[in-house]
N, C-alpha and C positions, 0 to 999 in steps of 0.2 A: 435737139439743139439747146432748148431751154434747160434741160436737165444737166447738160454739159457745162453751161455757164454757172449754174447753181453749184455744181461740184467744184469748179475753179474758184468761185467766191468763198466756199467753205474752206478749201485748202488755203487760200490767201488769208482768210480770217484766222485760221488756226496758227499759221506762221506768225502773223502780226501779233496776235494775242499772246503767244508764247514769248516772243521777244519783249513785248511790253511788260508782261507780268514779271519776267525775269529781271528786267532792269528796274522796274518800280519796287519789286520786292527787295532788291539789293539796296536801293536808296532808303527804303523804309527801315530796313534792319539797322542801317547806320544811325538812324535817328532815334533808335530805342535807348532808353536809359538803363544803366546798370546791368547790361547784358540780358535784358528781358527779350525773349523770343517772340515771334509773331503769335504763336499759339498762346503763350502766357499772357501777352497783351490782350488778346481777344477774350480770354477767360476773365482776366481782371476787369475789363471793360463791362462784360456781361454781368458779373457779380455786382458791380457798382450800380448798374442800371436796375437790377432787380432788388438791390438792397442786401440780399443774401441769396444764396443758391445752393442746392444740394449738389453733391459730387456727381450723382447720376444725371442731373439736369445739365451740368457743365459738360459731361461726356456727350450728351445728345446735342448740345449747342454746337460743339466743334466737330461732331461726327466721328468720334473715336471711341474705342472700347473703354470700359470702366477702369481696367488696369492701366491703360495708357494715360488717362486723365488723372488717375491717382498718382502716378509718377510725376506728372506735370505739377499737380497740386502740392506734392511733397516738396518740390523745389521752391514753389512760391511760399510755402509755410516756412521752410528753412531760411529763406531770404528775408523773412519778416514782412512779406507783402500781403499775406492772407492768414486768417485764423480759421481753424477747423474746430467745430464743436458739435456734440451730440444733441439731438432734439430731446427735450425733457419729457415729452409725452410719448415719443416713439424713438427709442434708443437706436433703432436701425438706421434712422436718418442722420446724416452728417451734413451740417450746414457750413458753408464757406462765406466768409465776410472779409472785405478789404480792410486792411489796417490803415491807420493814418500815414504810415510810411508808404504803403501801397498806393494810397491816394496821391501822394506827392510824386511817386514814380510814374503813375498813370498820367498825371497832368503833364509831366515832361515829355512822355511818349506821345501824348495827344498833340501837344504843341509842335513837336518835331514832324509828326505825320501831316498835320495841317499845313505846315510850311512847305513840305514837299508837294502835297496835293495842289496848293495854290501856285507853286512855282511852275508846275507843268500843266495841270488842268486849267489853271487860271488864264492860260493863253488862248483857250477856246472861247468862242462866242457863247453867250448865255443860252441861245437856242440850241447849240450843239450839245452843251452840258445837259440841258433838259431832255433832249432826244437820247443821249447816252444813258441817263438815269432811267428813262422809260424802257429802253431796250433791256437794261440789266434787270429791272423789276419784272419784265415779262419773262425773261429767261429763268429768273429765280422762282417765279410762280409755276412755270412749267415743271421745273425740277421738283419743287415741293409737292405738286400734284402727283407726280410719278412716284415719289417716296411714300405717299399715302396709299397708293394702290397695291 
């Protein structure tokens, strides 16, 4: 009986999560500046957080192949949002750095995303938000542990 209830809850969660993510993703995409995609935004944000980042580290951060992130970075470079440069000591390393134009675009994207998050998640009680964050952190930790194995 308990296993049956757990199964129903997991099915319900899957359906709700799918609908929620689809709708939130659509709203987030609309808030992006200059046609920046979600993956491009995530890479821009990470590069800025680290100050600079290698192409291989960017691939690892978003969980895609080196060739996929290279294509993504090519578009960011072409748009003038990121610069690419070789390491002076190890020419095999390629560093990515956000340009001033990339900083501006990132700020517009962050502001739009924050506005959407506040619009919907801001309607939840603070305790609910804390619990939601804790649950997401637990799930992320479980996934990261599995990836290490």
